[in-house]
C-alpha positions as CSV (number, residue, x, y, z in Angstrom):
1,M,0.1,0.0,-0.1
2,D,1.3,3.3,-1.0
3,E,1.3,5.8,1.9
4,K,0.8,9.1,1.2
5,I,4.1,11.1,2.1
6,E,3.4,14.3,3.8
7,T,5.4,17.6,4.3
8,L,4.8,20.5,7.0
9,S,2.6,23.2,5.5
10,E,3.5,26.6,4.9
11,D,0.6,27.9,7.2
12,S,1.6,25.4,10.2
13,E,5.0,26.5,9.8
14,Q,4.3,30.1,10.1
15,Y,1.3,29.9,12.9
16,L,3.8,28.1,15.1
17,R,6.6,30.0,14.4
18,S,4.3,33.4,15.2
19,Q,3.3,32.3,18.4
20,A,5.6,33.5,21.3
21,Q,4.0,31.1,23.5
22,I,4.5,27.4,21.4
23,K,8.3,26.2,21.5
24,Y,8.5,25.3,18.0
25,P,8.3,21.5,18.0
26,Q,11.2,20.5,15.4
27,V,11.3,16.6,15.9
28,L,7.5,16.1,15.6
29,A,7.5,18.9,12.8
30,S,10.3,16.9,11.0
31,K,9.3,13.5,11.8
32,F,5.3,13.8,11.8
33,P,4.7,16.7,9.9
34,R,1.0,15.4,9.1
35,V,0.1,15.4,12.7
36,V,1.4,19.1,13.1
37,N,-0.3,20.0,10.0
38,R,-3.8,18.6,11.4
39,I,-3.2,20.2,15.2
40,V,-2.7,23.9,13.5
41,Q,-6.1,22.7,11.1
42,L,-7.9,22.3,14.4
43,K,-6.5,24.9,16.5
44,D,-9.4,27.3,16.4
45,D,-12.2,24.5,17.9
46,R,-10.8,23.7,21.3
47,N,-13.3,20.5,21.9
48,K,-11.9,18.6,18.7
49,L,-8.3,20.0,19.2
50,N,-8.2,18.6,23.0
51,D,-10.2,15.4,21.4
52,Y,-6.9,15.3,18.9
53,F,-4.4,15.4,21.3
54,H,-5.8,12.9,23.6
55,S,-6.1,10.4,20.2
56,L,-2.2,11.1,19.9
57,I,-1.0,9.9,23.2
58,T,-3.8,7.2,24.0
59,D,-3.8,3.8,21.9
60,L,-7.6,3.4,21.2
61,R,-7.0,0.9,18.5
62,G,-4.8,-1.2,20.3
63,N,-1.3,-2.4,19.2
64,R,0.4,0.5,18.0
65,K,4.0,1.3,17.9
66,G,3.8,5.0,19.6
67,F,6.0,7.8,19.5
68,P,9.5,8.4,20.4
69,F,9.7,10.0,23.9
70,E,10.9,13.5,22.4
71,V,8.1,13.6,20.2
72,L,5.5,12.5,23.1
73,M,7.1,15.8,25.0
74,E,6.6,18.0,22.2
75,I,3.0,17.0,21.7
76,E,2.6,17.5,25.5
77,D,4.1,20.7,24.9
78,L,2.1,22.0,22.3
79,R,-1.2,20.7,24.0
80,A,-0.3,22.9,26.9
81,S,0.3,25.7,24.9
82,M,-2.8,26.0,22.5
83,L,-4.9,24.7,25.0
84,G,-3.4,26.6,28.4
85,E,-3.5,23.3,30.4
86,T,-0.6,22.3,32.6
87,T,-1.7,19.0,33.9
88,P,-0.9,16.2,31.8
89,L,-3.1,13.9,30.1
90,L,-4.7,11.3,32.4
91,H,-4.5,8.1,31.2
92,E,-7.1,5.2,32.2
93,D,-4.8,2.7,31.5
94,D,-0.8,2.5,31.2
95,R,-0.9,-0.2,28.8
96,T,-3.1,2.6,26.0
97,K,0.0,5.1,26.5
98,W,0.8,5.6,23.2
99,V,4.7,5.7,23.5
100,S,7.6,3.8,22.5
């Protein structure tokens, strides 16, 4: 199956670099640009953005590989900056954490 390769959009790049409160997610943007593009697309809908962040760190489908720790920390930093939340997302079960 051919996987669509996506690059970081110019809009995503500009948005992240223009927000003083956001630390630029260098590793996330280079390894998972699709994720960054989606986060920026959802930035104006707090509920959908929160749900997306939750889906990124929780394995709801089972047997997912997960993100490298550095990427997970950048996702968490983005979540805190964009949603104004400093409390890490809670996991119902350690087996559902999506980190490798």
